[in-house]
N, C-alpha and C positions, 0 to 999 in steps of 0.2 A: 435509399431514403431513410431507412431505420437507423443507419449509422449517424446521419446528420441529426436526426431527432434525438438520438441517444446523447450526442455531444452538446446539442443545444440545451438539453435538459440538465446535463452535468455542469455546463458552464453557468447556467442561470442559478443553480444551487450554490456553486462556488462563490459567485459575486454577491449573492444574497447573504452568505455567511461572512464574506471578507469585510463587508462594511459594517459589521456589528462592532461597535466600539467598546473598549474597556474589557477588563478581565480581572476576576477575583477568584480566590480558591478557598475551599473549606477544608482542604488537606494541605499540610505543610511539609516541605521537603525534609525538615528535621525529623519528621515522624517515619520516613521511609527507611527500610533496612538497606544495608549496602549489598551490592552484588557480590557473588561468591569471589573470594580472593583468587588471584591467578597463581597457578603453579607452573613449575618448569616443564611439566609434562603437557600443559595445555597447548592446544592448537586453535588459535582464535581467528575466525573468519569474519571479515567485515563486508557486508553486502551494501554497496552504495549505488543508488539509482543514477547519480551524476557525480562527476568530479566536484568535490567540495562537501558533499553530504557526509563523507567519512570524517572530515574535520569537524563539521558542525555537530555531529552526534557522538563521535567516538574518538576524538583526539586524545582525551584523557585515558580512555581504555587502551589505546595503542601504546601509549607511554608506559602505563602501569604493567601491561602484559609483557612488554619487552624487558622491563626492569626485573620481572620475575623469571626471565629466561625463556618465556613461552615463544612459540612461533606465531607470526601474524601474517595473514594474507588478505588482500583486498581485491574484490571482484566488482568492477564497475559495469552496470547494466548498459548504460549509454555513455557517449562522450560529451554529452551536454551541448550538442551542436545547434539546437533549435531555439536559441535565445536571441531574438531580433535586437533587443535592447543592448546586449553586449556587443553585437556587430556594429550597430549604428553609433553608439556613444563611446566605445572604447577609444577611438581616435577622434578627439573633439575637432581637429582641424578638417578631417574628411567628412564630418557629420552631414553637411548638406548634400554632398555627392552620394554618400552611402544611402541616404534616405531616398534619393531619386533613382539610384542605379544599383539596388540590392540584387546580387546575383546568387544563384544556387550554390556556386562553388565557395561563396563567402561563408556558408554554414559549415562546410567541410573544413575550411581554414580555421574557423573557430574551434571545431572539434579537436583538431591537431593541437591548437594552442592550449586547450583545456587539459588535454592529456599531459602535455609538458608541465603545466602548472601542478597537476596532481602528483607527478613524479617528484617535482621539486619540493612540494609541501610534505610528502611522506618521507622523503630523505631527511628533512628537518626533524622529523619525529623518530628517525632511526630505522625506517623500513626501506629495504633495498628495492630497486626497480624490478628485479626478477620475481618479487613477491606481489607485484601488481598485475592484475589481469583485466584487460579492457575487452568487453564483448562487442561493443560498437553498434548496438541496436538503436532504433530511432528514438531520439529525445521527443517526448510528448506523443509517443505512438505505441509504447509497449502495453498500455492499458487496453487500447483498442485491439491490439494483436491478441491479448489474452481472451477477450470476449469473442472476437470475430474471425481472427486470421490463423487458422490451423491448416488451411488448404494450400499446398505448394503450387497449385496451378494459378492461385490468385494471392500472391503475397502482398503484405501491406506496403504502400508507397508513401514515403514522407512528403507531405505537401510543402515542406521547406526546402530540403536538399534535393528532392526529386528522385532519390534512390529507393530501390526496393530490395537491396541487399547491402550487406556490411561493406562500406567503402574504405575502411581503414586497414592498410596493409599490416600494421602492427597489432591488429586485433586477432584473437584466436579464431574468430569466425569470419575471417576475411572472405568476401563474396558469398557468404551464406545468405539465403533469402530471409526477408523479414517475416517469419512465421513464429507462432508461439512455441511449437514443438522444437524448433531450432534453439530457442532460448533455453528451454528445459534440457535439451541434449547437452548444451555447453555448460549449463549450471550443474547438472548431474556429474559431468566429467570433473569439474572443478572440486565439487564436494567429495566425490569418490576418491580422487587423487590425494586430497588434503586431509580428509577424515577429521573434520573439526570437532572439538569438544565443546566449544561455545561459538554461537553465531549471533552477530549483531546485525539487525536488518531493519529497513524502513518499516514504518508502522501501518497496520491495516486501516487506521483511522485518518491517515494523512490525506489532505484534500488534493494533493498532487497525484495524478493518475499513475505516473511511473513509480511512485513510492508505494501505493497500495498494491500495484501490480507485482512489484518485486517480491513483496511478502507472499503473494499467492503463488508465484513461480517457485519460491523456496518451499512452500508447503507441499506442492505437487512433487517437486524433486525429492524431498525427504521421504515422502510416502512411497515413491517408486524405489527408493534405495533402502527401504525399511529392513530388508534381510541382509543387506551388504554393509551398511554403515551404522554404527551405534548412534542412537538418537542424541544429538547435541542439546545443550541448554540454549534456549532461544531468548534473546533480549531485543525486542523492537524499540526503536527510538523515533520520536516525533520531530518533524522539521516544519512542515507547512500546516499551520493552524491559524485561522483568522484571529487577528488582534492578539498575537502571542509570539514570543514572550514580551512582556512589558516590564519596565520601560524599554524603549528601543535604545540603540547605541551601546557603546562599550562601558559596561559596569562590572568589572571583575570582582567587586566586593559583594555583589548580590548572588542569590541562588535562583535557579529556575524552578518554578512551581508548575504543577500540572494545570492545563487550561480548563477551568471549570465550564466556561461557556461553550466549549466545543464538546466536551465529554458528558456534560449534564449529569443525569442520574446514573450514568455508566461508571463514573469515577470510582465509587467505592468497590466495584467488582474487579477493577484492573489491579493486577499484581505488580504494584510499583516498587522499583528498586532504584538505587542511585549509586553513583561513584563520586565521592568527594575528591576534588583536585587540590593539590598543594600549590603554593605560589609559583614554583618553578614550572609545574605542569600547565598552569593557566598561561604563563608567559609563552611557553612553547606553542600552545594552542593558538594564541594570538598571532605569533610569528607565522605559523603554518597557514592560518587563514589569510594573512596578507599576501601569501604567495599566489593566491587565486586572484590575480589582478583584474582579469576580465570580468570578475563578479564583484569584487569589492569596489571597483570604480563606480559601479552603478547602484549597489545596494549594501554598502558597508554598514549603514545604520541598522539594517536588519541582521546581517550576518554576524556582526560583532556582538549582538545581543545574546548570542549563544556562548560567548566566552565569559563564563561565570564560574562559580565555585563548585558546581556539580554538573553531572550529566545524568539524565533521567531515562529509565527504561521500564516498559510495562506492557503487558499483553492481556487480552481477554481470555478467559477460560473456555475450554471446549464446552459445547452444549450437547448433552447426552439425552437422546430421545428413545424411549421404550415404545414398542408397538402396542397400540391399544385397539380394542374392538368395540364397534358401535353398540353391539348387543349388551356388553358389560356397562357401557356408559349410560344407556337408557335406564338401567336399573339403579344407577347411582346419580340420577339427574339432580342437580343442585348440590350434591354432596361435596364436589371438589372442582377446582379449575383444572382442566385437562392440559392446559398449555404450560410449557416451560418458558418463563419470561423473566430472566434475571435483570432485564432493564425496564420492566414494567410495560413499556409502550409497545413492544413487538414480542409476540409469543409464537411458539412452534409446537407442533404435535404431529405424530404419525398415527393415523386412524384408518383401519381397514385398507392397508397398503396404499394410503394416500398421504401426502404431506399437506398439513394445514398450517397456514400462516395468518396470524391475527394481528391487525394494526388497530390500536385504540384511537378513538376520535371523540371530540366533544359531542354531546347529545344533540345540540342545536344544529350541528353540521349534517345536513341531509345528503347532499350530492356532490359538493365541490371538493372531492378528494382527488389527489394527484400524487402518484408515487410509482417507483420503478423497482422491480426485484431482479437480481441476477442470481441464478441458481445453477451450480455446476456439481454434478455427482461424481464420485470416484469409487472404484473397486480395486481390490488387490489383483484380480485376475484379468483386468481390462486396462489397456493403456489410457491414460487420461485424455489423450487426443481423440480417442474413439468414443468418448462419452459425450452426451449432449450438453451444450451450453444453452440455457434457457433465459430469455429476457421476458419479463412480464410487465406490461405497461397498463396502469390503471389511471384513466383520466375521467373524472366525474364517475359515471357508472359504466363506462365503456372499458372492456377488457380485451387486450390483444396479447398474444403469446407468440414469440419468435424463437425458432431454433436458430440461434446466432451462428453456430458452427456451419450450418447448411444454408444460411441466409434466406430462410423462408418462414412465412407465418404458418402456424399450425392451429388446429381446433380440436384438440384431443378429447375423446369421450371421457367424461368424469371430471373435467376441469370446470371450475365454477367460481363465482364471486358472489358472496352473500353479505348483506348489510343488516345490522340491527342498531339499536339506539346508541350503543357505546363503541361499536367496532365494525371493521370490515374484515371478512374472513375469506381468504383465497385457498382453494383446494386443487391439488393436481396429483394424479396417480404417480406412484413411484416408478412405474414402468416407463413413463414418458421421460423420466430422468435417468433411465438406464438401470433401474433396480439397484440403486447405490447402497454402499455400506456407510457412506458418509457424504457430507455436502459442504461446499463453500458457498456461503450466502452473503449477498450484498443488498443493501436497501438504500435508495435515494429518495428524498422528498424535499420539496421547498416549503412544506407546511410549517407555519410559524408556531403552531401549538405543540409540535413534537421537538424534543431536544435533539440537537444535531448529532449527539453521540450515538443515536440510533442508527446512523448511516455506517457505522463501522462494519467491516467485513468480518464474518464469524465462521468458525469451523464447527460443524455439527456431526456427531456420530450417531448412527442408528443401531440400537442394540437389539 
């Protein structure tokens, strides 16, 4: 039941955002510095949630890196097989029959098709098939796996294809169960073998679950490999953002600007960089995008809006929290704000071995609050799969805490929810989170008074 409620909440947030019209920006692409130049010694890893995301976000990167003599490798998290619209509308003559008699094997057929499209598109850019790695995990399922599915006795089952293990023989994880630790195992092996100097990955603010999940899988994998692989430079790229980029359709003379309405007051703290494409690189990107026929047939107006003069990359900084003591705070009452809040609306603190999270609210709003926290702790000496994943649901003044990895509600001593005129403050002992050295934190809300940029996943370190 909690999984259903989690996804109902996430879907409602997505559609509430999706139908916000218009987009403007107060920062311009011309003001953003370029990404670091590629060197012959670079090893560039592109992490694409689905076939075509690599083209959308990084086709220029691929061309520029290869021109410099660098190695390029692409790892696809899914085969993009759970796209009903692609199956139904790709063959317009079979449309009525497909709509009436959609079969589970049709999704796998689509997955194979999208793999072939990805191979063709990357060859156009100069990447050989041997440098493409398809993991084959479930499209529109890897986010739920990250939150809930770490138990091999109950792997995730795709509601579209009906599979609970990788069905693609060409995938490195063929027949591996749909669990989060299997994703991390495969990704760690790919990173360890390739040892990238630069990683281009989907953004933690992306509204598509597979996209923010891939960012989190990468973060966990790099943390686990910290002593084995030098830390690469990370470049997250955005794809799914409501009403962005505008205008739609093919406009190769325009630049892509950051989406103000999505990132809100978070925009200034994102470390934005860009790659400017030359006319030949733009033409190649356009050609490679057209190779994804199963997607361009149904959404060319959207996909082609990414074929422009630049590609954007930007990440949120780590949030560093120092442990504080309530005895010291009482002596300093009113002297300072104890919360670290680089986005103003959501603040974080560690006090007396508890994590405090503050969400600001209008003074006139007394009870009608609704939001969801995802908190996952990590430590160097404990596998991430063995650390708790906590979901905190607040609806009005009712608080519910779920240990998502164990699929059970908990009522830990010391956890509380407090309200004052301007904010709600949630407190939870660090011991409930596995006494972490750091946290991955996600926040979802449909509240219209909060900028949607607050929902970005953040990495937190505890000093």
